[in-house]
Residue, then its C-alpha position, 0 to 999 in steps of 0.5 A: m695972699n690967699s684966695k679969700e684975700l685975693f677975692k676981696e681985693s678982686k672985687k674992688y677992680l673986677s665986676g663981681g670979682v671975676d671975669s666970667p659969672v660961672r667962676a664965682f661961687k660962695p664963699h669965694p672961688f679959689f685962685v689958680e697958681k698953676a696947672r699941669g697935666s690933669k691937675i690944678w694948684d691954687v694959691d692956698g696950697n691945694i691940688y685938685i684933679d681937674c674935671c673942668l679943664g677950662y670948661g672944655p678946651m684942655i683935652l690934652g691936659h694942662g701944659n702939653i709939652k708939644i703945644t708949649e714948645a710950638i708956642a715958644k717957637q712962634l713967640s720968638n717970631g711975633t705974636s700978631y701981624g695983621a697979615p695972613t700966615e701960612n699956618e692959617i692955611t695949614l690949620a684950615k686944611m686940617v679942619v676941612d680934612r676932619v670935619p664933614s661939613a667944612q669946605m671953607v673956614r673963617f677963624v675968629n676969636s671965640g665961640t661967641e664970635a663963631t655963632m654970631s657970625a654963623i647966624r649972620l651968614a645964614r641970614g645973609f645966604t637965605k635972605k631971611d631973618k628968623i632963627i630957631k634955637f632950643e630952650g636952654s641952649y647956650h650959643g655965646a654971649h651975644d644979643y641974638v641968642l641970650v633969650k629966655s625959654g619960650s615955646g614957639a614965640a619970640t622970646l624976651p631978652d635974658s639980660l638987661g641991655i638987650p633991646k626987645d627988638t633984637t630978639k624978636n626974630t629968635l624963636s625957641v622950642p624944647f630940645n628933643d621935641e620933634e612935634a614942637l619944631a615941626n609945628l613952628i617951622k610949618k607956621q613960619k618956614d618962609e621966614i626962618a633962616a636957620v636952626i642952630v643946635e648943640p648936638v649935645m646940649g653942654n650948657i644945661g649939663c650934658v643932654e644927648p639927642k634922642k635917637g633919630f632927633l638929629e636926623f629929623l633936624r637934618e631932614i626938616t631943615r633941608e625940606n624947608n630950605i632952612l640952614l642947619i647950624f651945628d654949634e660944636v664949640i663944646t663937642g668939636f674935636r671932643l666926641s671924635k676926630g670930626g666932632a659930633q657930626t662924625y659921631y652921629h653921622i649928620v652933616p649940617d650946613i654950617v658948623t661953629m667951633g671953639k675951645i679945643i680948636g685953639g689948644g687952650f688959647p682964645m680962638g673960634a671958627f665957623a665953617g661950611k659949604k663953599e657956596i655959603m662961606e664965599m658970601i663972607a667978606p671980602s669975597g662976599n657981602v656978609y661982613q665979618a672981621g677981627t684984629f686977632n682973627g687967625n692969631p698966630i699964637s692961637v693958630t699954632a696951638g690949634i695945629s699942635t693940638l689937632k696933630q695929636l688928636d688921632q684915632t688912637f687918641y680917641k679910642d683911649l680917651n673914650k675908654k677912660g670916659n666909659f671906665l669912669r661912667e661905669k664906676i659912677a653908675e655902680i656907685i649910684e646903684d650901690l647907694d640906691l640914689n635917685v640921681n641921673l648919670v649922663g655923658l658920652s665920650s669924655m663928658f659926664q654929669i650927674y643930675f640931682n633929678s629923678k627924671k631922665v633929662l631930655n630938655y631944659e624944662i626937666a633939667k631945671q627941676s634938678d636939686t641945685a642945693k644938693f648939687l652945690v653940697y656935692f660940688k663943695e664936697l668934691m673940692k674937699n676931696g681934691i676934685f674940681i668940677p664946674p660949680s654948676q648943675f648946668e655945666c658939663n664935666f670933662i676928662s683929658c688924655a692926661h687923666n690916668k687910671e689913678d686919677l679916675a679911681e680917685i675921682a670915683i672915690a671922691i664922687e661916692s663920698s660926696l654923693k653920700i653927704a649931698w644926698n643926705k642934706 
């Protein structure tokens, strides 16, 4: 069956025909047959250069031989034990060696579990209930963080099925707004357990912190006995060997990780100072558990991945990212388009927006209709990016110069058509 037929069949058995909302786009998503390196093949015979990369995990590209060989060996020894393995210690040591804030680690099954557990831990450690998040930030699909934008007040749930009481302790302010955050903390500092932040907001596109903003976060949380949680599910091991906290030289109290740490397999983790992490059961009274925590397949893939992410790797990957963004910037200037190119390291996005995007409110003003035309034109030209203005695009070490040149050419032609729609 082709993708159209498969989607029709899928809607009979899967809600909306997909297992995650962002995968659905009109008239229908393509169904994948295989992926290798920088490319992905669909069942219709199309080949795409992949700039979605599973929404971030595949920093080494698809089908990395070292990972697949390590997994094959582990498969022959079993897939789940319900008991500890030495490899869990190995991977935990690798995280602690790389990530400045990590003194102890707990492995979980997803970024969602990591942020959910980190928030519970922060509340348990501080004995306070409220948290602050930033408008438009995505910290997984659990109830406490699925809330609509709202400045300085408890916000309404962003989904049916979430009781209002569940989010009454979730406060939000605009990203990059020091004054709004300071005013909120001043009013409620004795009730606030933690501030959770994506150091680079990767779920409204790709928004960097203004100069000094993360330093301000670290200072104001420390002064008011509030824990600072870095949600590095996207940025962890992508921006640098130690993630965003190494890249920006800011050390939080707790960090959450996902995507890359599992090497393409389901996995997440949260880590932090020893005095905080020792409150996690069984050594403490903050409960966290999971049948597949520390799953040997995911852990094996994670070890193999991190072994390959050395300084030479990041130097090469950042060089590729800079090359692509420079090409895109030249295209935008030559075409005289009123759009905004953003990105750093191996991340990038183009906002169909005349304003510099600093927060969610500005991001929402982007022309999503033009973006959708741009997305579909890219697909016609053999480039796959996430089908949303509010997601981030990625490249991997498997993208070579020919891939990057082809991406740039496709972006030029796609921008021309989208802008004139």
